Structures are given as structure tokens and as C-alpha cells.
ROROMI-258127 format. One record per residue (C-alpha): residue number from 1; residue in three letters; x, y, z. Coordinates in nm, 4 decimals, always signed. Example, Ala and Ser with C-alpha at 12.3 -4.5 7.8 and 13.67 -1.06 7.14 Angstrom:
{1, ala, {+1.2300, -0.4500, +0.7800}}
{2, ser, {+1.3670, -0.1060, +0.7140}}
END
This chain:
{1, met, {+4.6823, +2.8546, -2.6136}}
{2, cys, {+4.9508, +2.9589, -2.3549}}
{3, lys, {+5.2042, +2.6934, -2.2399}}
{4, thr, {+5.2323, +2.6226, -1.8572}}
{5, lys, {+5.6087, +2.6938, -1.8741}}
{6, asp, {+5.5213, +3.0559, -1.9703}}
{7, ile, {+5.3098, +3.1155, -1.6525}}
{8, ser, {+5.4222, +3.2820, -1.3264}}
{9, phe, {+5.2065, +3.2217, -1.0274}}
{10, val, {+5.2263, +3.5360, -0.8078}}
{11, ile, {+5.1148, +3.4418, -0.4577}}
{12, gln, {+5.0624, +3.7709, -0.2554}}
{13, gly, {+4.9711, +3.8591, +0.1006}}
{14, lys, {+5.0279, +3.7369, +0.4507}}
{15, val, {+5.1585, +3.3849, +0.4621}}
{16, asn, {+4.9461, +3.1146, +0.6228}}
{17, pro, {+5.2146, +2.8451, +0.6677}}
{18, glu, {+4.9887, +2.5446, +0.6239}}
{19, val, {+4.7580, +2.6779, +0.3462}}
{20, thr, {+5.0291, +2.8636, +0.1518}}
{21, ser, {+5.2419, +2.5529, +0.1495}}
{22, gln, {+4.9613, +2.3426, +0.0264}}
{23, ala, {+4.8753, +2.6032, -0.2485}}
{24, met, {+5.2487, +2.5922, -0.3676}}
{25, ala, {+5.2486, +2.2163, -0.3616}}
{26, gly, {+4.9313, +2.2013, -0.5677}}
{27, ile, {+5.0799, +2.4409, -0.8281}}
{28, arg, {+5.3929, +2.2370, -0.8513}}
{29, ala, {+5.1916, +1.9218, -0.9164}}
{30, leu, {+4.9749, +2.0777, -1.1816}}
{31, phe, {+5.2305, +2.3128, -1.3366}}
{32, pro, {+5.5794, +2.1674, -1.2746}}
{33, asp, {+5.7531, +2.3913, -1.5204}}
{34, ala, {+5.5784, +2.7193, -1.4100}}
{35, glu, {+5.7362, +2.9916, -1.1870}}
{36, ile, {+5.6152, +3.0519, -0.8348}}
{37, val, {+5.6719, +3.3910, -0.6882}}
{38, leu, {+5.5770, +3.4682, -0.3251}}
{39, ser, {+5.5292, +3.8281, -0.2428}}
{40, thr, {+5.4865, +3.9021, +0.1245}}
{41, tyr, {+5.6015, +4.1160, +0.4126}}
{42, thr, {+5.9428, +4.1899, +0.5582}}
{43, gly, {+6.0123, +3.9652, +0.8520}}
{44, thr, {+5.7970, +3.6704, +0.7276}}
{45, asp, {+5.9470, +3.3249, +0.7876}}
{46, thr, {+5.9442, +3.1568, +0.4389}}
{47, thr, {+6.1386, +2.8555, +0.5417}}
{48, gly, {+6.0178, +2.5421, +0.3690}}
{49, leu, {+5.7983, +2.7137, +0.1175}}
{50, asp, {+5.8472, +2.5727, -0.2317}}
{51, cys, {+5.8768, +2.8848, -0.4434}}
{52, asp, {+6.1282, +3.0145, -0.7018}}
{53, lys, {+6.1413, +3.3755, -0.5731}}
{54, val, {+6.0536, +3.5513, -0.2558}}
{55, val, {+5.9703, +3.9250, -0.2588}}
{56, leu, {+5.9591, +4.1001, +0.0778}}
{57, val, {+5.7955, +4.4482, +0.1006}}
{58, glu, {+5.7484, +4.6704, +0.3917}}
{59, asp, {+5.3856, +4.6578, +0.5236}}
{60, pro, {+5.2036, +4.9763, +0.4073}}
{61, gly, {+4.9395, +4.9392, +0.6721}}
{62, cys, {+4.5660, +4.9486, +0.6308}}
{63, phe, {+4.2556, +5.1554, +0.6870}}
{64, phe, {+3.9614, +5.0519, +0.9242}}
{65, tyr, {+3.5885, +5.0598, +0.8581}}
{66, asn, {+3.3450, +4.9284, +1.1097}}
{67, gly, {+3.6285, +4.7403, +1.2820}}
{68, arg, {+3.7365, +4.5673, +0.9743}}
{69, glu, {+4.0648, +4.6080, +0.7906}}
{70, asn, {+4.0846, +4.7476, +0.4340}}
{71, asn, {+4.3955, +4.6015, +0.2937}}
{72, ile, {+4.3847, +4.7591, -0.0472}}
{73, asn, {+4.7375, +4.9202, -0.0279}}
{74, arg, {+4.8819, +4.5861, +0.0963}}
{75, gln, {+4.7245, +4.4107, -0.1999}}
{76, ile, {+4.8521, +4.6695, -0.4584}}
{77, gln, {+5.2054, +4.6637, -0.3153}}
{78, thr, {+5.2463, +4.2902, -0.2781}}
{79, thr, {+5.0826, +4.2162, -0.6167}}
{80, leu, {+5.2797, +4.4829, -0.8009}}
{81, glu, {+5.6179, +4.3895, -0.6676}}
{82, gly, {+5.5446, +4.0188, -0.7193}}
{83, leu, {+5.4562, +4.0880, -1.0832}}
{84, lys, {+5.7643, +4.2917, -1.1320}}
{85, ala, {+5.9791, +3.9963, -1.0018}}
{86, ala, {+5.8030, +3.7448, -1.2173}}
{87, thr, {+5.9652, +3.6599, -1.5539}}
{88, arg, {+5.7104, +3.4637, -1.7541}}
{89, thr, {+5.4643, +3.5962, -2.0168}}
{90, tyr, {+5.1542, +3.5071, -1.8298}}
{91, ala, {+5.0710, +3.5575, -1.4717}}
{92, phe, {+4.8182, +3.4215, -1.2260}}
{93, lys, {+4.7680, +3.6373, -0.9322}}
{94, leu, {+4.6203, +3.4755, -0.6222}}
{95, arg, {+4.6154, +3.5101, -0.2484}}
{96, thr, {+4.8243, +3.3102, -0.0056}}
{97, asp, {+4.5061, +3.1242, +0.1178}}
{98, phe, {+4.3771, +3.0155, -0.2143}}
{99, ile, {+4.4424, +2.6754, -0.3697}}
{100, ile, {+4.4449, +2.5906, -0.7351}}
{101, thr, {+4.2877, +2.2518, -0.8301}}
{102, gly, {+4.3316, +2.2133, -1.2047}}
{103, arg, {+4.4159, +2.3749, -1.5405}}
{104, gly, {+4.0570, +2.4235, -1.6528}}
{105, phe, {+4.0763, +2.8040, -1.6495}}
{106, leu, {+4.3123, +2.7925, -1.9428}}
{107, asp, {+4.0233, +2.6718, -2.1702}}
{108, tyr, {+3.8430, +3.0101, -2.1170}}
{109, phe, {+4.1316, +3.2360, -2.1985}}
{110, asp, {+4.0782, +3.2759, -2.5702}}
{111, leu, {+3.7065, +3.1936, -2.5834}}
{112, phe, {+3.5637, +3.5551, -2.6042}}
{113, pro, {+3.8099, +3.7565, -2.8175}}
{114, lys, {+3.5962, +4.0424, -2.9252}}
{115, ser, {+3.6295, +4.3903, -2.7564}}
{116, asp, {+3.5097, +4.7443, -2.8175}}
{117, glu, {+3.8208, +4.9397, -2.8934}}
{118, asn, {+3.6818, +5.2475, -2.7198}}
{119, tyr, {+3.6603, +5.0459, -2.3888}}
{120, lys, {+3.9559, +4.8139, -2.4368}}
{121, val, {+4.2514, +4.8686, -2.1889}}
{122, phe, {+4.4392, +4.5427, -2.2035}}
{123, glu, {+4.6205, +4.3614, -2.4822}}
{124, his, {+4.4323, +4.0427, -2.3963}}
{125, lys, {+4.1233, +3.9989, -2.1622}}
{126, ile, {+4.2038, +3.8970, -1.8085}}
{127, leu, {+4.0230, +3.6102, -1.6337}}
{128, ser, {+3.8522, +3.7247, -1.3182}}
{129, cys, {+3.6144, +3.5909, -1.0588}}
{130, val, {+3.2311, +3.6050, -1.0545}}
{131, phe, {+3.2695, +3.6494, -0.6732}}
{132, phe, {+3.2325, +3.9325, -0.6092}}
{133, ala, {+3.2035, +4.1250, -0.9431}}
{134, arg, {+2.9100, +4.3640, -0.8849}}
{135, asp, {+2.6102, +4.4169, -1.1189}}
{136, pro, {+2.5732, +4.7967, -1.1614}}
{137, arg, {+2.1995, +4.7615, -1.2122}}
{138, lys, {+2.1010, +4.5874, -0.8912}}
{139, arg, {+1.9137, +4.7347, -0.5979}}
{140, lys, {+2.2370, +4.8389, -0.4213}}
{141, pro, {+2.4619, +4.8952, -0.7101}}
{142, arg, {+2.8329, +4.9354, -0.7042}}
{143, ser, {+2.9720, +5.0195, -1.0615}}
{144, phe, {+3.3310, +4.9530, -1.1870}}
{145, his, {+3.3533, +4.6626, -0.9491}}
{146, pro, {+3.5225, +4.3601, -1.0879}}
{147, ser, {+3.6379, +4.1019, -0.8394}}
{148, asp, {+3.9943, +4.1242, -0.7119}}
{149, leu, {+4.0209, +3.7746, -0.5606}}
{150, ala, {+4.2235, +3.6269, -0.8464}}
{151, phe, {+4.3337, +3.7191, -1.1991}}
{152, phe, {+4.5027, +3.5353, -1.4868}}
{153, gly, {+4.6339, +3.7071, -1.8002}}
{154, leu, {+4.9333, +3.8518, -1.9672}}
{155, arg, {+5.1792, +3.9649, -1.7132}}
{156, ala, {+5.2056, +4.3048, -1.8876}}
{157, asp, {+4.8276, +4.3543, -1.8478}}
{158, leu, {+4.8237, +4.2632, -1.4892}}
{159, leu, {+5.1103, +4.5129, -1.4293}}
{160, lys, {+4.8867, +4.7712, -1.5955}}
{161, leu, {+4.6034, +4.6824, -1.3579}}
{162, phe, {+4.8109, +4.7109, -1.0393}}
{163, asp, {+5.0554, +4.9870, -1.1233}}
{164, ile, {+4.8315, +5.2493, -0.9573}}
{165, pro, {+4.8439, +5.4913, -0.6700}}
{166, phe, {+4.7784, +5.3771, -0.3088}}
{167, met, {+4.4464, +5.4685, -0.1475}}
{168, thr, {+4.5054, +5.7896, +0.0497}}
{169, glu, {+4.3799, +5.8638, +0.3980}}
{170, glu, {+4.1615, +6.1329, +0.2415}}
{171, glu, {+3.9988, +5.8823, +0.0083}}
{172, ser, {+3.9203, +5.6436, +0.2949}}
{173, val, {+3.6738, +5.9082, +0.4405}}
{174, ser, {+3.5963, +6.1408, +0.1529}}
{175, tyr, {+3.2621, +5.9956, +0.0522}}
{176, lys, {+3.0852, +5.9832, +0.3764}}
{177, lys, {+3.2098, +5.9681, +0.7343}}
{178, gly, {+3.3633, +5.6315, +0.7835}}
{179, arg, {+3.2993, +5.5236, +0.4217}}
{180, tyr, {+3.5641, +5.5051, +0.1490}}
{181, lys, {+3.5335, +5.7021, -0.1778}}
{182, tyr, {+3.5803, +5.3784, -0.3456}}
{183, val, {+3.5796, +5.0206, -0.2170}}
{184, pro, {+3.9086, +4.8306, -0.2961}}
{185, glu, {+3.7901, +4.6725, -0.6160}}
{186, gln, {+3.6608, +5.0033, -0.7452}}
{187, his, {+3.9919, +5.1758, -0.6445}}
{188, ile, {+4.1928, +4.9290, -0.8477}}
{189, trp, {+3.9807, +4.9363, -1.1665}}
{190, val, {+3.8925, +5.3125, -1.1679}}
{191, asn, {+4.2579, +5.4193, -1.1231}}
{192, cys, {+4.3673, +5.1703, -1.3939}}
{193, leu, {+4.1198, +5.3238, -1.6256}}
{194, leu, {+4.2198, +5.6811, -1.5441}}
{195, lys, {+4.5836, +5.6029, -1.5884}}
{196, ser, {+4.5055, +5.4363, -1.9210}}
{197, gly, {+4.3574, +5.7679, -2.0343}}
{198, lys, {+3.9845, +5.6689, -2.0117}}
{199, glu, {+3.7418, +5.9447, -1.9189}}
{200, ile, {+3.5051, +5.8282, -1.6643}}
{201, his, {+3.2754, +6.0350, -1.4360}}
{202, phe, {+3.2294, +5.8196, -1.1230}}
{203, lys, {+3.2387, +6.0317, -0.8142}}
{204, his, {+3.2033, +5.7693, -0.5346}}
{205, gln, {+3.1261, +5.4154, -0.4584}}
{206, arg, {+2.7448, +5.4538, -0.4850}}
{207, asp, {+2.7377, +5.6897, -0.7774}}
{208, thr, {+2.4981, +5.5614, -1.0365}}
{209, ser, {+2.3303, +5.6593, -1.3748}}
{210, glu, {+2.2451, +5.4856, -1.7020}}
{211, lys, {+2.5733, +5.6155, -1.8399}}
{212, ile, {+2.7733, +5.4668, -1.5631}}
{213, ala, {+2.5974, +5.1392, -1.5587}}
{214, thr, {+2.6461, +5.1003, -1.9389}}
{215, asp, {+3.0115, +5.2029, -1.9208}}
{216, thr, {+3.0717, +4.9519, -1.6433}}
{217, glu, {+2.9288, +4.6690, -1.8494}}
{218, lys, {+3.1131, +4.7674, -2.1665}}
{219, tyr, {+3.4475, +4.7880, -1.9800}}
{220, ala, {+3.3736, +4.4526, -1.8100}}
{221, val, {+3.3053, +4.2550, -2.1384}}
{222, ser, {+3.5962, +4.4237, -2.3260}}
{223, asn, {+3.8558, +4.3655, -2.0594}}
{224, phe, {+3.7575, +4.0625, -1.8447}}
{225, ile, {+3.6142, +3.7189, -1.8538}}
{226, tyr, {+3.4134, +3.6336, -1.5464}}
{227, leu, {+3.4404, +3.2743, -1.4093}}
{228, asp, {+3.3011, +3.1069, -1.1035}}
{229, phe, {+3.5380, +2.9348, -0.8567}}
{230, glu, {+3.4971, +2.5952, -1.0251}}
{231, gln, {+3.5742, +2.7211, -1.3758}}
{232, phe, {+3.8606, +2.9213, -1.2282}}
{233, ser, {+3.9918, +2.5986, -1.0642}}
{234, leu, {+4.0085, +2.7713, -0.7237}}
{235, val, {+3.9348, +2.6555, -0.3701}}
{236, thr, {+3.8720, +2.9512, -0.1385}}
{237, pro, {+3.9404, +2.9995, +0.2305}}
{238, lys, {+3.6645, +2.9272, +0.4746}}
{239, his, {+3.5994, +3.2827, +0.5606}}
{240, leu, {+3.4895, +3.3576, +0.2075}}
{241, ser, {+3.2458, +3.0609, +0.2011}}
{242, ala, {+2.9695, +3.2423, +0.3785}}
{243, val, {+2.8905, +3.6042, +0.2924}}
{244, thr, {+2.5803, +3.8266, +0.2936}}
{245, ser, {+2.2777, +3.7735, +0.0743}}
{246, asn, {+2.3486, +4.1087, -0.0781}}
{247, his, {+2.6837, +3.9893, -0.2061}}
{248, phe, {+2.5080, +3.6860, -0.3678}}
{249, arg, {+2.2249, +3.8929, -0.5057}}
{250, asp, {+2.4672, +4.1478, -0.6668}}
{251, val, {+2.7254, +3.9405, -0.8485}}
{252, ile, {+2.7336, +3.8904, -1.2214}}
{253, thr, {+2.7449, +3.5235, -1.3099}}
{254, his, {+2.9378, +3.3777, -1.5922}}
{255, ile, {+2.6167, +3.3380, -1.7933}}
{256, glu, {+2.5077, +3.6848, -1.7224}}
{257, trp, {+2.8493, +3.8028, -1.8299}}
{258, gln, {+2.8019, +3.6111, -2.1574}}
{259, arg, {+2.4698, +3.7952, -2.2066}}
{260, leu, {+2.6424, +4.1234, -2.1729}}
{261, tyr, {+2.9092, +4.0099, -2.4166}}
{262, arg, {+2.6294, +3.9165, -2.6634}}
{263, lys, {+2.4579, +4.2456, -2.6130}}
{264, tyr, {+2.7648, +4.4704, -2.6699}}
{265, leu, {+3.0017, +4.2659, -2.8716}}
{266, asp, {+2.8633, +3.9550, -3.0512}}
{267, val, {+2.4942, +3.9160, -3.1319}}
{268, ser, {+2.5585, +3.5771, -3.2827}}
{269, leu, {+2.6644, +3.4306, -2.9498}}
{270, val, {+2.4502, +3.1448, -2.8309}}
{271, val, {+2.4105, +3.1833, -2.4555}}
{272, pro, {+2.2377, +2.9047, -2.2372}}
{273, glu, {+1.8886, +3.0119, -2.1233}}
{274, arg, {+1.9367, +2.8547, -1.7876}}
{275, asp, {+2.1862, +2.9864, -1.5459}}
{276, pro, {+2.2732, +2.7226, -1.2855}}
{277, met, {+2.4856, +2.9534, -1.0864}}
{278, arg, {+2.2023, +3.2096, -1.0460}}
{279, asp, {+1.9686, +2.9388, -0.9443}}
{280, phe, {+2.2274, +2.8257, -0.6842}}
{281, leu, {+2.2776, +3.1804, -0.5616}}
{282, glu, {+1.8975, +3.2418, -0.5298}}
{283, lys, {+1.8785, +2.9450, -0.2945}}
{284, lys, {+2.1548, +3.0765, -0.0912}}
{285, thr, {+1.9958, +3.4178, -0.0773}}
{286, phe, {+1.6756, +3.2666, +0.0494}}
{287, gly, {+1.8625, +3.1149, +0.3294}}
{288, phe, {+2.0193, +3.4477, +0.4299}}
{289, arg, {+1.6847, +3.6238, +0.4095}}
{290, arg, {+1.5163, +3.3601, +0.6409}}
{291, ala, {+1.8106, +3.3837, +0.8904}}
{292, asp, {+1.7762, +3.7648, +0.8900}}
{293, phe, {+1.4034, +3.7475, +0.9607}}
{294, ile, {+1.4585, +3.5038, +1.2520}}
{295, ala, {+1.7350, +3.7181, +1.3931}}
{296, lys, {+1.5225, +4.0284, +1.3768}}
{297, leu, {+1.2312, +3.8454, +1.5385}}
{298, cys, {+1.4478, +3.7281, +1.8308}}
{299, ala, {+1.6027, +4.0717, +1.8783}}
{300, ile, {+1.2485, +4.2322, +1.9264}}
{301, phe, {+1.2188, +4.0761, +2.2681}}
{302, phe, {+1.4985, +4.3083, +2.3900}}
{303, val, {+1.2966, +4.6286, +2.3788}}
{304, gly, {+1.4029, +4.9841, +2.4884}}
{305, lys, {+1.6153, +5.2416, +2.3136}}
{306, pro, {+1.9110, +5.2181, +2.5629}}
{307, leu, {+1.9363, +4.8492, +2.4517}}
{308, arg, {+1.9716, +4.9286, +2.0833}}
{309, asn, {+2.3372, +4.8401, +2.0453}}
{310, phe, {+2.2741, +4.5191, +2.2621}}
{311, arg, {+1.9887, +4.4173, +2.0395}}
{312, arg, {+2.2062, +4.4760, +1.7362}}
{313, glu, {+2.4739, +4.2466, +1.8816}}
{314, ile, {+2.2156, +3.9783, +1.9724}}
{315, arg, {+2.0741, +4.0010, +1.6199}}
{316, lys, {+2.4289, +3.9716, +1.4703}}
{317, lys, {+2.5148, +3.6633, +1.6723}}
{318, ile, {+2.1853, +3.4881, +1.5940}}
{319, tyr, {+2.2426, +3.5694, +1.2188}}
{320, gln, {+2.5868, +3.4422, +1.2215}}
{321, arg, {+2.4896, +3.1152, +1.3945}}
{322, leu, {+2.2048, +3.0584, +1.1434}}
{323, thr, {+2.4227, +3.1268, +0.8378}}
{324, arg, {+2.7365, +2.9397, +0.9396}}
{325, asp, {+2.6706, +2.6547, +0.6997}}
{326, ile, {+2.5669, +2.8670, +0.3980}}
{327, cys, {+2.8660, +2.8198, +0.1713}}
{328, leu, {+2.9657, +2.8924, -0.1834}}
{329, gln, {+3.0991, +2.5370, -0.2385}}
END
């Protein structure tokens, strides 16, 4: 069991003065002898923030897809430099808009010790989030896709995970026009595996086969332990509270991760038959499906090809309105 004085909390990304300050205060209350490292961008005002170290990096910029920012290189740089500045044995990597509410995640750190040596990359498994670790066998699979929202593990292992190349301009459009070769989570994990000498044949974000799916699962149970937000003692920002039904449908819950662990590593493991998180997500998914149906129905009234983009905008607004209260909490 790791001691709290041996933990560095690496808070990375753009500072939200109110939330980031609250996050640091929560860590101080729960882990008074831990180290807090803030890794953010040059020019950021860090006055009044209760941290032990501030790391300032030049903003590497981002890529754009459908009007949204892909901040993968920002995440890599701030996380890596923060981890390098940290001095403790263990590290908890989290975003500047996440809040830690307890120590419960420590109870899971040593619970599932077995690994397949052919698939093992880290000295010790890293705690990672259920949201949004993707199941490679779902209807719209994305393989090699652990969540990148938060990690806890040996600092040396987290350094190995994030000491990888930036995504290049070519990789941001090399799969299909306007679509990345890998999404951010895949870019991190695939490049970590390749740098660790693992041979994987995974050409692009939608590449799939039985071999790819099996390898994804074996790497997942040999290197990570998937926890939901409550198990991870995390409170998320509001904009992560409501996501698409496809995101809900595709995640691997903690119980589903345990089933994979039993399948590949420990047949003696007793796994609960009922999966409350999956039941919860199915209810959320139904809410999204119903909202999508209503939004489509409403948009039908705006007929005519020239109005296609207008109808799409109408449908989007109706959908957002109907799903505004569908949350993870």
C-alpha cells in the first residue's frame, strides 16, 4: 500500500481559477503531505494557487476536427513536463478541472496483480477511468483506446506512458480527410506500446480484427485497472457530464474489465453477475436514443435539399436541449 506522502499530484492543462483552486484545496485536505505540481502554459497567472511547483510550457497548439479542438499535444507536453518535475514515487495525473473527493482509489491499486508478461509494459498496473475506455468489440469499435482523463500509478510508469512523440500534422489527416489516424487516447497508448518494443499491427482508428480486439483486451488487463468516477474519487467538469449514447454504449465498465481479467489472467476470480454501472448506462443510452428520434422527427418538417444544413442544425439544437440533463453523476 503506497503512503500518501509518496504521491505527487500532477495537475495539467489550462487553469480554471475557481475550479483549479478548489481542486488543489481538496487535495491538501485529503493528502496534506503529498506534493502538488501544476503544469500549465507560459503566461498563466498562478497567483494564489496552493501548489508546491509550477511548470510553465510553451503552448504547442492544437488540431481541429469538425470545429472542435484536438489538444493531444498539449496534454502530452503538460503531463510529461509535470511528471518530470514531480519528485515522489507515485503520481496522480489529472486535469485542472477535475476534483478529487477521497482516497478510495488507493484500495484498488494492488487488487489485480496478475499480468501476461508478453503484454505487460509497466512495472505496476495504472489506475485508469471507465469513461471513456472503448470496447473493441462494440458496433463502432475503437481498439487500443484506454481513457486519458486521469491516471494513478508509479511515476516512472506514467513517464513511460507520456514520453511519446507529438501527433504530427500528417497524422491528423492521414486516415481520411478531416479524420485523425488515431484519436488522442489511441495516439498515447499505441505510441507507448511501440516505444516499449511491442509489435502491433493497427493501421488507423477504425482498424479492427479478432487479433486487434484480443490484443487490445490483453494489453488492457495487463497494464490498467479501469475504475468509474466514484471508485476513482473524481468529480468531473460539467461538459463531461452529458455525452453521446455511443460513448455510453462503447465503454468497458469496471465489472466488464474484471470479466476480461478473469478470462485472460485469473480464472478463479469471482466476478459479480450484476453490473450496476452497465444498467445505469443502458438507461442513459435509452434517453439519448429517444432524444435522437424526437430530434429527427422535428427536423423532417424542414424539407428540401437546400435546407439540409439548416435541418442538421435544427436537429442538433433539439437534441442538445433534450439531453442537457442526462449526466454521468
